[in-house]
PyMOL Python script that loads the backbone (N, CA, C, O; Angstrom):
from pymol import cmd

cmd.read_pdbstr("""\
ATOM      1  N   MET A   1     -19.070  10.207  21.452  1.00  0.00           N
ATOM      2  CA  MET A   1     -19.495  11.547  21.118  1.00  0.00           C
ATOM      3  C   MET A   1     -18.361  12.510  21.486  1.00  0.00           C
ATOM      4  O   MET A   1     -17.781  12.417  22.568  1.00  0.00           O
ATOM      5  N   GLN A   2     -18.059  13.423  20.582  1.00  0.00           N
ATOM      6  CA  GLN A   2     -17.006  14.398  20.799  1.00  0.00           C
ATOM      7  C   GLN A   2     -17.528  15.813  21.048  1.00  0.00           C
ATOM      8  O   GLN A   2     -16.850  16.627  21.676  1.00  0.00           O
ATOM      9  N   TYR A   3     -18.735  16.104  20.555  1.00  0.00           N
ATOM     10  CA  TYR A   3     -19.231  17.473  20.583  1.00  0.00           C
ATOM     11  C   TYR A   3     -20.754  17.443  20.580  1.00  0.00           C
ATOM     12  O   TYR A   3     -21.355  16.733  19.773  1.00  0.00           O
ATOM     13  N   HIS A   4     -21.387  18.204  21.473  1.00  0.00           N
ATOM     14  CA  HIS A   4     -22.843  18.286  21.526  1.00  0.00           C
ATOM     15  C   HIS A   4     -23.227  19.636  22.114  1.00  0.00           C
ATOM     16  O   HIS A   4     -23.175  19.830  23.329  1.00  0.00           O
ATOM     17  N   CYS A   5     -23.614  20.568  21.247  1.00  0.00           N
ATOM     18  CA  CYS A   5     -24.060  21.885  21.711  1.00  0.00           C
ATOM     19  C   CYS A   5     -24.717  22.629  20.551  1.00  0.00           C
ATOM     20  O   CYS A   5     -24.916  22.059  19.477  1.00  0.00           O
ATOM     21  N   ILE A   6     -25.047  23.874  20.761  1.00  0.00           N
ATOM     22  CA  ILE A   6     -25.673  24.673  19.714  1.00  0.00           C
ATOM     23  C   ILE A   6     -24.590  25.176  18.761  1.00  0.00           C
ATOM     24  O   ILE A   6     -23.625  25.814  19.183  1.00  0.00           O
ATOM     25  N   ASP A   7     -24.762  24.880  17.470  1.00  0.00           N
ATOM     26  CA  ASP A   7     -23.841  25.329  16.441  1.00  0.00           C
ATOM     27  C   ASP A   7     -23.987  26.835  16.269  1.00  0.00           C
ATOM     28  O   ASP A   7     -25.098  27.333  16.090  1.00  0.00           O
ATOM     29  N   ALA A   8     -22.878  27.563  16.322  1.00  0.00           N
ATOM     30  CA  ALA A   8     -22.910  29.017  16.251  1.00  0.00           C
ATOM     31  C   ALA A   8     -23.393  29.529  14.900  1.00  0.00           C
ATOM     32  O   ALA A   8     -23.964  30.618  14.832  1.00  0.00           O
ATOM     33  N   VAL A   9     -23.181  28.777  13.827  1.00  0.00           N
ATOM     34  CA  VAL A   9     -23.596  29.213  12.494  1.00  0.00           C
ATOM     35  C   VAL A   9     -25.048  28.837  12.221  1.00  0.00           C
ATOM     36  O   VAL A   9     -25.838  29.675  11.787  1.00  0.00           O
ATOM     37  N   LEU A  10     -25.401  27.571  12.477  1.00  0.00           N
ATOM     38  CA  LEU A  10     -26.753  27.093  12.181  1.00  0.00           C
ATOM     39  C   LEU A  10     -27.774  27.508  13.224  1.00  0.00           C
ATOM     40  O   LEU A  10     -28.966  27.602  12.933  1.00  0.00           O
ATOM     41  N   GLY A  11     -27.306  27.757  14.439  1.00  0.00           N
ATOM     42  CA  GLY A  11     -28.223  28.087  15.517  1.00  0.00           C
ATOM     43  C   GLY A  11     -29.060  26.901  15.956  1.00  0.00           C
ATOM     44  O   GLY A  11     -30.118  27.076  16.560  1.00  0.00           O
ATOM     45  N   ALA A  12     -28.596  25.695  15.658  1.00  0.00           N
ATOM     46  CA  ALA A  12     -29.318  24.464  15.988  1.00  0.00           C
ATOM     47  C   ALA A  12     -28.406  23.547  16.788  1.00  0.00           C
ATOM     48  O   ALA A  12     -27.182  23.639  16.693  1.00  0.00           O
ATOM     49  N   VAL A  13     -29.005  22.667  17.573  1.00  0.00           N
ATOM     50  CA  VAL A  13     -28.232  21.691  18.328  1.00  0.00           C
ATOM     51  C   VAL A  13     -27.586  20.717  17.354  1.00  0.00           C
ATOM     52  O   VAL A  13     -28.251  20.192  16.461  1.00  0.00           O
ATOM     53  N   THR A  14     -26.295  20.478  17.526  1.00  0.00           N
ATOM     54  CA  THR A  14     -25.579  19.502  16.702  1.00  0.00           C
ATOM     55  C   THR A  14     -24.834  18.540  17.610  1.00  0.00           C
ATOM     56  O   THR A  14     -24.473  18.877  18.738  1.00  0.00           O
ATOM     57  N   ARG A  15     -24.613  17.348  17.103  1.00  0.00           N
ATOM     58  CA  ARG A  15     -23.944  16.289  17.857  1.00  0.00           C
ATOM     59  C   ARG A  15     -22.972  15.602  16.906  1.00  0.00           C
ATOM     60  O   ARG A  15     -23.382  15.100  15.860  1.00  0.00           O
ATOM     61  N   TRP A  16     -21.680  15.575  17.259  1.00  0.00           N
ATOM     62  CA  TRP A  16     -20.646  15.063  16.370  1.00  0.00           C
ATOM     63  C   TRP A  16     -19.808  13.976  17.029  1.00  0.00           C
ATOM     64  O   TRP A  16     -19.524  14.014  18.227  1.00  0.00           O
ATOM     65  N   GLY A  17     -19.424  13.010  16.206  1.00  0.00           N
ATOM     66  CA  GLY A  17     -18.405  12.032  16.574  1.00  0.00           C
ATOM     67  C   GLY A  17     -17.109  12.477  15.920  1.00  0.00           C
ATOM     68  O   GLY A  17     -16.909  13.669  15.686  1.00  0.00           O
ATOM     69  N   LEU A  18     -16.233  11.538  15.626  1.00  0.00           N
ATOM     70  CA  LEU A  18     -14.978  11.869  14.959  1.00  0.00           C
ATOM     71  C   LEU A  18     -15.186  11.904  13.451  1.00  0.00           C
ATOM     72  O   LEU A  18     -14.979  10.899  12.772  1.00  0.00           O
ATOM     73  N   GLY A  19     -15.598  13.068  12.920  1.00  0.00           N
ATOM     74  CA  GLY A  19     -15.745  13.254  11.492  1.00  0.00           C
ATOM     75  C   GLY A  19     -17.145  13.101  10.944  1.00  0.00           C
ATOM     76  O   GLY A  19     -17.381  13.414   9.776  1.00  0.00           O
ATOM     77  N   PHE A  20     -18.075  12.634  11.743  1.00  0.00           N
ATOM     78  CA  PHE A  20     -19.449  12.435  11.277  1.00  0.00           C
ATOM     79  C   PHE A  20     -20.433  13.040  12.266  1.00  0.00           C
ATOM     80  O   PHE A  20     -20.181  13.103  13.470  1.00  0.00           O
ATOM     81  N   ALA A  21     -21.557  13.479  11.723  1.00  0.00           N
ATOM     82  CA  ALA A  21     -22.656  13.889  12.593  1.00  0.00           C
ATOM     83  C   ALA A  21     -23.307  12.630  13.155  1.00  0.00           C
ATOM     84  O   ALA A  21     -23.380  11.606  12.475  1.00  0.00           O
ATOM     85  N   LEU A  22     -23.769  12.705  14.369  1.00  0.00           N
ATOM     86  CA  LEU A  22     -24.444  11.588  15.027  1.00  0.00           C
ATOM     87  C   LEU A  22     -25.926  11.896  15.150  1.00  0.00           C
ATOM     88  O   LEU A  22     -26.315  13.056  15.292  1.00  0.00           O
ATOM     89  N   THR A  23     -26.753  10.858  15.096  1.00  0.00           N
ATOM     90  CA  THR A  23     -28.181  11.068  15.309  1.00  0.00           C
ATOM     91  C   THR A  23     -28.390  11.682  16.686  1.00  0.00           C
ATOM     92  O   THR A  23     -27.594  11.467  17.600  1.00  0.00           O
ATOM     93  N   GLN A  24     -29.455  12.440  16.826  1.00  0.00           N
ATOM     94  CA  GLN A  24     -29.734  13.111  18.097  1.00  0.00           C
ATOM     95  C   GLN A  24     -31.241  13.275  18.258  1.00  0.00           C
ATOM     96  O   GLN A  24     -31.968  13.271  17.265  1.00  0.00           O
ATOM     97  N   PRO A  25     -31.716  13.418  19.477  1.00  0.00           N
ATOM     98  CA  PRO A  25     -33.158  13.539  19.696  1.00  0.00           C
ATOM     99  C   PRO A  25     -33.792  14.727  18.970  1.00  0.00           C
ATOM    100  O   PRO A  25     -34.935  14.637  18.523  1.00  0.00           O
ATOM    101  N   GLU A  26     -33.068  15.830  18.851  1.00  0.00           N
ATOM    102  CA  GLU A  26     -33.621  17.024  18.219  1.00  0.00           C
ATOM    103  C   GLU A  26     -33.835  16.841  16.711  1.00  0.00           C
ATOM    104  O   GLU A  26     -34.790  17.378  16.150  1.00  0.00           O
ATOM    105  N   THR A  27     -32.957  16.092  16.066  1.00  0.00           N
ATOM    106  CA  THR A  27     -33.046  15.815  14.625  1.00  0.00           C
ATOM    107  C   THR A  27     -32.625  14.366  14.388  1.00  0.00           C
ATOM    108  O   THR A  27     -31.500  14.111  13.959  1.00  0.00           O
ATOM    109  N   PRO A  28     -33.516  13.417  14.665  1.00  0.00           N
ATOM    110  CA  PRO A  28     -33.140  12.007  14.558  1.00  0.00           C
ATOM    111  C   PRO A  28     -32.963  11.551  13.108  1.00  0.00           C
ATOM    112  O   PRO A  28     -33.668  11.989  12.198  1.00  0.00           O
ATOM    113  N   ILE A  29     -32.002  10.664  12.938  1.00  0.00           N
ATOM    114  CA  ILE A  29     -31.805   9.975  11.657  1.00  0.00           C
ATOM    115  C   ILE A  29     -32.186   8.515  11.936  1.00  0.00           C
ATOM    116  O   ILE A  29     -31.316   7.682  12.194  1.00  0.00           O
ATOM    117  N   GLY A  30     -33.459   8.217  11.884  1.00  0.00           N
ATOM    118  CA  GLY A  30     -33.926   6.864  12.158  1.00  0.00           C
ATOM    119  C   GLY A  30     -34.019   6.576  13.642  1.00  0.00           C
ATOM    120  O   GLY A  30     -33.778   7.454  14.470  1.00  0.00           O
ATOM    121  N   PRO A  31     -34.374   5.331  13.982  1.00  0.00           N
ATOM    122  CA  PRO A  31     -34.670   4.978  15.363  1.00  0.00           C
ATOM    123  C   PRO A  31     -33.482   4.488  16.193  1.00  0.00           C
ATOM    124  O   PRO A  31     -33.606   4.349  17.410  1.00  0.00           O
ATOM    125  N   ASN A  32     -32.339   4.225  15.564  1.00  0.00           N
ATOM    126  CA  ASN A  32     -31.241   3.578  16.275  1.00  0.00           C
ATOM    127  C   ASN A  32     -30.180   4.571  16.751  1.00  0.00           C
ATOM    128  O   ASN A  32     -29.919   5.567  16.077  1.00  0.00           O
ATOM    129  N   PRO A  33     -29.568   4.306  17.905  1.00  0.00           N
ATOM    130  CA  PRO A  33     -28.671   5.284  18.532  1.00  0.00           C
ATOM    131  C   PRO A  33     -27.281   5.397  17.909  1.00  0.00           C
ATOM    132  O   PRO A  33     -26.583   6.371  18.192  1.00  0.00           O
ATOM    133  N   HIS A  34     -26.852   4.466  17.090  1.00  0.00           N
ATOM    134  CA  HIS A  34     -25.493   4.492  16.538  1.00  0.00           C
ATOM    135  C   HIS A  34     -25.417   5.019  15.106  1.00  0.00           C
ATOM    136  O   HIS A  34     -24.369   4.911  14.469  1.00  0.00           O
ATOM    137  N   THR A  35     -26.496   5.582  14.592  1.00  0.00           N
ATOM    138  CA  THR A  35     -26.530   6.099  13.226  1.00  0.00           C
ATOM    139  C   THR A  35     -25.593   7.298  13.100  1.00  0.00           C
ATOM    140  O   THR A  35     -25.539   8.150  13.987  1.00  0.00           O
ATOM    141  N   PHE A  36     -24.854   7.356  11.985  1.00  0.00           N
ATOM    142  CA  PHE A  36     -23.934   8.467  11.751  1.00  0.00           C
ATOM    143  C   PHE A  36     -23.919   8.822  10.274  1.00  0.00           C
ATOM    144  O   PHE A  36     -24.197   7.972   9.428  1.00  0.00           O
ATOM    145  N   GLY A  37     -23.602  10.051   9.962  1.00  0.00           N
ATOM    146  CA  GLY A  37     -23.549  10.505   8.579  1.00  0.00           C
ATOM    147  C   GLY A  37     -23.398  11.996   8.528  1.00  0.00           C
ATOM    148  O   GLY A  37     -22.724  12.592   9.369  1.00  0.00           O
ATOM    149  N   HIS A  38     -24.033  12.615   7.525  1.00  0.00           N
ATOM    150  CA  HIS A  38     -23.927  14.062   7.421  1.00  0.00           C
ATOM    151  C   HIS A  38     -25.016  14.611   6.512  1.00  0.00           C
ATOM    152  O   HIS A  38     -25.174  14.145   5.384  1.00  0.00           O
ATOM    153  N   PRO A  39     -25.781  15.614   7.000  1.00  0.00           N
ATOM    154  CA  PRO A  39     -26.713  16.304   6.113  1.00  0.00           C
ATOM    155  C   PRO A  39     -25.943  17.315   5.278  1.00  0.00           C
ATOM    156  O   PRO A  39     -24.897  17.811   5.698  1.00  0.00           O
ATOM    157  N   GLY A  40     -26.461  17.618   4.098  1.00  0.00           N
ATOM    158  CA  GLY A  40     -25.800  18.574   3.222  1.00  0.00           C
ATOM    159  C   GLY A  40     -26.681  19.775   2.947  1.00  0.00           C
ATOM    160  O   GLY A  40     -27.823  19.849   3.401  1.00  0.00           O
ATOM    161  N   ALA A  41     -26.137  20.701   2.205  1.00  0.00           N
ATOM    162  CA  ALA A  41     -26.858  21.937   1.878  1.00  0.00           C
ATOM    163  C   ALA A  41     -28.115  21.644   1.078  1.00  0.00           C
ATOM    164  O   ALA A  41     -28.088  20.878   0.114  1.00  0.00           O
ATOM    165  N   GLY A  42     -29.195  22.246   1.477  1.00  0.00           N
ATOM    166  CA  GLY A  42     -30.420  22.184   0.710  1.00  0.00           C
ATOM    167  C   GLY A  42     -31.239  20.928   0.849  1.00  0.00           C
ATOM    168  O   GLY A  42     -32.305  20.831   0.241  1.00  0.00           O
ATOM    169  N   GLY A  43     -30.784  19.946   1.633  1.00  0.00           N
ATOM    170  CA  GLY A  43     -31.601  18.760   1.848  1.00  0.00           C
ATOM    171  C   GLY A  43     -30.954  17.427   1.591  1.00  0.00           C
ATOM    172  O   GLY A  43     -31.531  16.398   1.943  1.00  0.00           O
ATOM    173  N   SER A  44     -29.777  17.394   0.991  1.00  0.00           N
ATOM    174  CA  SER A  44     -29.132  16.095   0.757  1.00  0.00           C
ATOM    175  C   SER A  44     -28.662  15.504   2.085  1.00  0.00           C
ATOM    176  O   SER A  44     -28.439  16.229   3.055  1.00  0.00           O
ATOM    177  N   ILE A  45     -28.516  14.183   2.115  1.00  0.00           N
ATOM    178  CA  ILE A  45     -28.046  13.511   3.323  1.00  0.00           C
ATOM    179  C   ILE A  45     -27.472  12.148   2.943  1.00  0.00           C
ATOM    180  O   ILE A  45     -27.920  11.507   1.993  1.00  0.00           O
ATOM    181  N   GLY A  46     -26.491  11.734   3.693  1.00  0.00           N
ATOM    182  CA  GLY A  46     -25.962  10.378   3.590  1.00  0.00           C
ATOM    183  C   GLY A  46     -25.702   9.879   4.995  1.00  0.00           C
ATOM    184  O   GLY A  46     -25.173  10.618   5.827  1.00  0.00           O
ATOM    185  N   PHE A  47     -26.065   8.636   5.273  1.00  0.00           N
ATOM    186  CA  PHE A  47     -25.811   8.090   6.602  1.00  0.00           C
ATOM    187  C   PHE A  47     -25.732   6.576   6.557  1.00  0.00           C
ATOM    188  O   PHE A  47     -26.150   5.937   5.592  1.00  0.00           O
ATOM    189  N   ALA A  48     -25.186   6.023   7.625  1.00  0.00           N
ATOM    190  CA  ALA A  48     -25.137   4.579   7.823  1.00  0.00           C
ATOM    191  C   ALA A  48     -25.721   4.269   9.192  1.00  0.00           C
ATOM    192  O   ALA A  48     -25.539   5.024  10.147  1.00  0.00           O
ATOM    193  N   ASP A  49     -26.420   3.154   9.271  1.00  0.00           N
ATOM    194  CA  ASP A  49     -26.966   2.678  10.535  1.00  0.00           C
ATOM    195  C   ASP A  49     -26.433   1.279  10.762  1.00  0.00           C
ATOM    196  O   ASP A  49     -26.975   0.319  10.214  1.00  0.00           O
ATOM    197  N   PRO A  50     -25.368   1.138  11.567  1.00  0.00           N
ATOM    198  CA  PRO A  50     -24.791  -0.187  11.778  1.00  0.00           C
ATOM    199  C   PRO A  50     -25.725  -1.155  12.504  1.00  0.00           C
ATOM    200  O   PRO A  50     -25.614  -2.367  12.320  1.00  0.00           O
ATOM    201  N   ASP A  51     -26.643  -0.642  13.327  1.00  0.00           N
ATOM    202  CA  ASP A  51     -27.587  -1.518  14.026  1.00  0.00           C
ATOM    203  C   ASP A  51     -28.537  -2.195  13.034  1.00  0.00           C
ATOM    204  O   ASP A  51     -28.813  -3.390  13.144  1.00  0.00           O
ATOM    205  N   ALA A  52     -29.031  -1.423  12.068  1.00  0.00           N
ATOM    206  CA  ALA A  52     -29.960  -1.956  11.064  1.00  0.00           C
ATOM    207  C   ALA A  52     -29.220  -2.528   9.851  1.00  0.00           C
ATOM    208  O   ALA A  52     -29.832  -3.148   8.981  1.00  0.00           O
ATOM    209  N   ARG A  53     -27.904  -2.317   9.797  1.00  0.00           N
ATOM    210  CA  ARG A  53     -27.068  -2.777   8.672  1.00  0.00           C
ATOM    211  C   ARG A  53     -27.566  -2.195   7.343  1.00  0.00           C
ATOM    212  O   ARG A  53     -27.766  -2.915   6.365  1.00  0.00           O
ATOM    213  N   VAL A  54     -27.759  -0.871   7.338  1.00  0.00           N
ATOM    214  CA  VAL A  54     -28.264  -0.194   6.144  1.00  0.00           C
ATOM    215  C   VAL A  54     -27.547   1.152   5.976  1.00  0.00           C
ATOM    216  O   VAL A  54     -27.164   1.803   6.948  1.00  0.00           O
ATOM    217  N   GLY A  55     -27.385   1.535   4.733  1.00  0.00           N
ATOM    218  CA  GLY A  55     -26.882   2.867   4.397  1.00  0.00           C
ATOM    219  C   GLY A  55     -27.933   3.576   3.570  1.00  0.00           C
ATOM    220  O   GLY A  55     -28.764   2.924   2.939  1.00  0.00           O
ATOM    221  N   PHE A  56     -27.915   4.890   3.561  1.00  0.00           N
ATOM    222  CA  PHE A  56     -28.924   5.672   2.858  1.00  0.00           C
ATOM    223  C   PHE A  56     -28.272   6.926   2.302  1.00  0.00           C
ATOM    224  O   PHE A  56     -27.486   7.582   2.986  1.00  0.00           O
ATOM    225  N   GLY A  57     -28.599   7.256   1.064  1.00  0.00           N
ATOM    226  CA  GLY A  57     -28.144   8.499   0.467  1.00  0.00           C
ATOM    227  C   GLY A  57     -29.292   9.155  -0.272  1.00  0.00           C
ATOM    228  O   GLY A  57     -30.080   8.480  -0.934  1.00  0.00           O
ATOM    229  N   TYR A  58     -29.388  10.461  -0.160  1.00  0.00           N
ATOM    230  CA  TYR A  58     -30.450  11.206  -0.827  1.00  0.00           C
ATOM    231  C   TYR A  58     -29.884  12.513  -1.351  1.00  0.00           C
ATOM    232  O   TYR A  58     -29.204  13.246  -0.633  1.00  0.00           O
ATOM    233  N   THR A  59     -30.168  12.787  -2.587  1.00  0.00           N
ATOM    234  CA  THR A  59     -29.867  14.093  -3.167  1.00  0.00           C
ATOM    235  C   THR A  59     -31.071  14.533  -3.977  1.00  0.00           C
ATOM    236  O   THR A  59     -31.828  13.698  -4.472  1.00  0.00           O
ATOM    237  N   MET A  60     -31.250  15.812  -4.113  1.00  0.00           N
ATOM    238  CA  MET A  60     -32.465  16.313  -4.744  1.00  0.00           C
ATOM    239  C   MET A  60     -32.109  17.235  -5.901  1.00  0.00           C
ATOM    240  O   MET A  60     -30.953  17.627  -6.060  1.00  0.00           O
ATOM    241  N   ASN A  61     -33.104  17.576  -6.702  1.00  0.00           N
ATOM    242  CA  ASN A  61     -32.860  18.479  -7.813  1.00  0.00           C
ATOM    243  C   ASN A  61     -33.395  19.887  -7.536  1.00  0.00           C
ATOM    244  O   ASN A  61     -33.360  20.749  -8.414  1.00  0.00           O
ATOM    245  N   GLN A  62     -33.885  20.118  -6.329  1.00  0.00           N
ATOM    246  CA  GLN A  62     -34.317  21.447  -5.922  1.00  0.00           C
ATOM    247  C   GLN A  62     -33.997  21.621  -4.445  1.00  0.00           C
ATOM    248  O   GLN A  62     -34.455  20.837  -3.614  1.00  0.00           O
ATOM    249  N   MET A  63     -33.223  22.629  -4.118  1.00  0.00           N
ATOM    250  CA  MET A  63     -32.815  22.843  -2.733  1.00  0.00           C
ATOM    251  C   MET A  63     -34.012  23.169  -1.855  1.00  0.00           C
ATOM    252  O   MET A  63     -34.923  23.891  -2.260  1.00  0.00           O
ATOM    253  N   GLY A  64     -33.993  22.620  -0.641  1.00  0.00           N
ATOM    254  CA  GLY A  64     -35.029  22.904   0.333  1.00  0.00           C
ATOM    255  C   GLY A  64     -34.562  23.952   1.327  1.00  0.00           C
ATOM    256  O   GLY A  64     -33.404  24.368   1.303  1.00  0.00           O
ATOM    257  N   ALA A  65     -35.450  24.373   2.189  1.00  0.00           N
ATOM    258  CA  ALA A  65     -35.147  25.426   3.157  1.00  0.00           C
ATOM    259  C   ALA A  65     -34.793  24.881   4.536  1.00  0.00           C
ATOM    260  O   ALA A  65     -34.380  25.649   5.406  1.00  0.00           O
ATOM    261  N   ASP A  66     -34.945  23.561   4.762  1.00  0.00           N
ATOM    262  CA  ASP A  66     -34.655  22.995   6.078  1.00  0.00           C
ATOM    263  C   ASP A  66     -33.167  23.114   6.377  1.00  0.00           C
ATOM    264  O   ASP A  66     -32.338  22.899   5.493  1.00  0.00           O
ATOM    265  N   SER A  67     -32.822  23.455   7.616  1.00  0.00           N
ATOM    266  CA  SER A  67     -31.420  23.687   7.949  1.00  0.00           C
ATOM    267  C   SER A  67     -30.640  22.410   8.231  1.00  0.00           C
ATOM    268  O   SER A  67     -29.444  22.363   7.944  1.00  0.00           O
ATOM    269  N   LEU A  68     -31.263  21.378   8.778  1.00  0.00           N
ATOM    270  CA  LEU A  68     -30.514  20.153   9.078  1.00  0.00           C
ATOM    271  C   LEU A  68     -31.076  18.950   8.330  1.00  0.00           C
ATOM    272  O   LEU A  68     -30.480  18.506   7.348  1.00  0.00           O
ATOM    273  N   ILE A  69     -32.188  18.423   8.764  1.00  0.00           N
ATOM    274  CA  ILE A  69     -32.759  17.235   8.129  1.00  0.00           C
ATOM    275  C   ILE A  69     -33.953  17.660   7.279  1.00  0.00           C
ATOM    276  O   ILE A  69     -34.956  18.148   7.801  1.00  0.00           O
ATOM    277  N   ASP A  70     -33.836  17.470   5.979  1.00  0.00           N
ATOM    278  CA  ASP A  70     -34.885  17.850   5.041  1.00  0.00           C
ATOM    279  C   ASP A  70     -36.110  16.950   5.205  1.00  0.00           C
ATOM    280  O   ASP A  70     -35.976  15.738   5.379  1.00  0.00           O
ATOM    281  N   ARG A  71     -37.289  17.539   5.150  1.00  0.00           N
ATOM    282  CA  ARG A  71     -38.536  16.771   5.301  1.00  0.00           C
ATOM    283  C   ARG A  71     -38.672  15.697   4.233  1.00  0.00           C
ATOM    284  O   ARG A  71     -39.175  14.609   4.512  1.00  0.00           O
ATOM    285  N   ARG A  72     -38.229  15.990   3.005  1.00  0.00           N
ATOM    286  CA  ARG A  72     -38.335  15.003   1.914  1.00  0.00           C
ATOM    287  C   ARG A  72     -37.462  13.785   2.204  1.00  0.00           C
ATOM    288  O   ARG A  72     -37.902  12.647   2.037  1.00  0.00           O
ATOM    289  N   ALA A  73     -36.245  14.022   2.630  1.00  0.00           N
ATOM    290  CA  ALA A  73     -35.343  12.919   2.960  1.00  0.00           C
ATOM    291  C   ALA A  73     -35.860  12.142   4.162  1.00  0.00           C
ATOM    292  O   ALA A  73     -35.824  10.912   4.168  1.00  0.00           O
ATOM    293  N   ALA A  74     -36.342  12.852   5.180  1.00  0.00           N
ATOM    294  CA  ALA A  74     -36.857  12.195   6.384  1.00  0.00           C
ATOM    295  C   ALA A  74     -38.041  11.295   6.064  1.00  0.00           C
ATOM    296  O   ALA A  74     -38.161  10.211   6.635  1.00  0.00           O
ATOM    297  N   THR A  75     -38.907  11.721   5.172  1.00  0.00           N
ATOM    298  CA  THR A  75     -40.044  10.898   4.758  1.00  0.00           C
ATOM    299  C   THR A  75     -39.546   9.587   4.149  1.00  0.00           C
ATOM    300  O   THR A  75     -40.093   8.522   4.434  1.00  0.00           O
ATOM    301  N   LEU A  76     -38.523   9.663   3.320  1.00  0.00           N
ATOM    302  CA  LEU A  76     -37.980   8.459   2.682  1.00  0.00           C
ATOM    303  C   LEU A  76     -37.265   7.538   3.658  1.00  0.00           C
ATOM    304  O   LEU A  76     -37.510   6.332   3.660  1.00  0.00           O
ATOM    305  N   PHE A  77     -36.378   8.094   4.496  1.00  0.00           N
ATOM    306  CA  PHE A  77     -35.652   7.193   5.403  1.00  0.00           C
ATOM    307  C   PHE A  77     -36.538   6.658   6.518  1.00  0.00           C
ATOM    308  O   PHE A  77     -36.286   5.564   7.022  1.00  0.00           O
ATOM    309  N   ASN A  78     -37.565   7.395   6.916  1.00  0.00           N
ATOM    310  CA  ASN A  78     -38.519   6.846   7.888  1.00  0.00           C
ATOM    311  C   ASN A  78     -39.323   5.692   7.278  1.00  0.00           C
ATOM    312  O   ASN A  78     -39.631   4.720   7.967  1.00  0.00           O
ATOM    313  N   ALA A  79     -39.663   5.796   5.993  1.00  0.00           N
ATOM    314  CA  ALA A  79     -40.340   4.682   5.297  1.00  0.00           C
ATOM    315  C   ALA A  79     -39.415   3.472   5.207  1.00  0.00           C
ATOM    316  O   ALA A  79     -39.859   2.335   5.368  1.00  0.00           O
ATOM    317  N   LEU A  80     -38.131   3.715   4.952  1.00  0.00           N
ATOM    318  CA  LEU A  80     -37.160   2.621   4.916  1.00  0.00           C
ATOM    319  C   LEU A  80     -37.117   1.887   6.251  1.00  0.00           C
ATOM    320  O   LEU A  80     -37.200   0.659   6.287  1.00  0.00           O
ATOM    321  N   PHE A  81     -36.990   2.625   7.338  1.00  0.00           N
ATOM    322  CA  PHE A  81     -36.925   1.989   8.657  1.00  0.00           C
ATOM    323  C   PHE A  81     -38.238   1.281   9.012  1.00  0.00           C
ATOM    324  O   PHE A  81     -38.226   0.291   9.744  1.00  0.00           O
ATOM    325  N   ALA A  82     -39.354   1.774   8.506  1.00  0.00           N
ATOM    326  CA  ALA A  82     -40.655   1.161   8.796  1.00  0.00           C
ATOM    327  C   ALA A  82     -40.771  -0.231   8.198  1.00  0.00           C
ATOM    328  O   ALA A  82     -41.491  -1.072   8.736  1.00  0.00           O
ATOM    329  N   VAL A  83     -40.071  -0.495   7.086  1.00  0.00           N
ATOM    330  CA  VAL A  83     -40.172  -1.797   6.440  1.00  0.00           C
ATOM    331  C   VAL A  83     -39.053  -2.764   6.841  1.00  0.00           C
ATOM    332  O   VAL A  83     -39.076  -3.932   6.451  1.00  0.00           O
ATOM    333  N   LEU A  84     -38.089  -2.290   7.608  1.00  0.00           N
ATOM    334  CA  LEU A  84     -37.000  -3.181   8.040  1.00  0.00           C
ATOM    335  C   LEU A  84     -37.458  -4.114   9.163  1.00  0.00           C
ATOM    336  O   LEU A  84     -36.674  -4.929   9.647  1.00  0.00           O
TER     337      LEU A  84
END
""", "prot")
cmd.dss("prot")
cmd.show_as("cartoon", "prot")
cmd.util.cbc("prot")
cmd.orient("prot")
């Protein structure tokens, strides 16, 4: 981990490695601690979970209002982890 504090622009806790966002308790990307990726504007997200040996990408056709992890994407990736 290289950086973990409140982002001055987003006003939310962020956690970064070298070039990628890291999963964190405040906004988890699945259940495993080594997950990394990046959320995008309006709800898109891409990440890899080396523990589960899975990658995930989501893009939408209508921007959402969530600032970090979109509820629509979270519903999908949580379902993915539930069946692994």
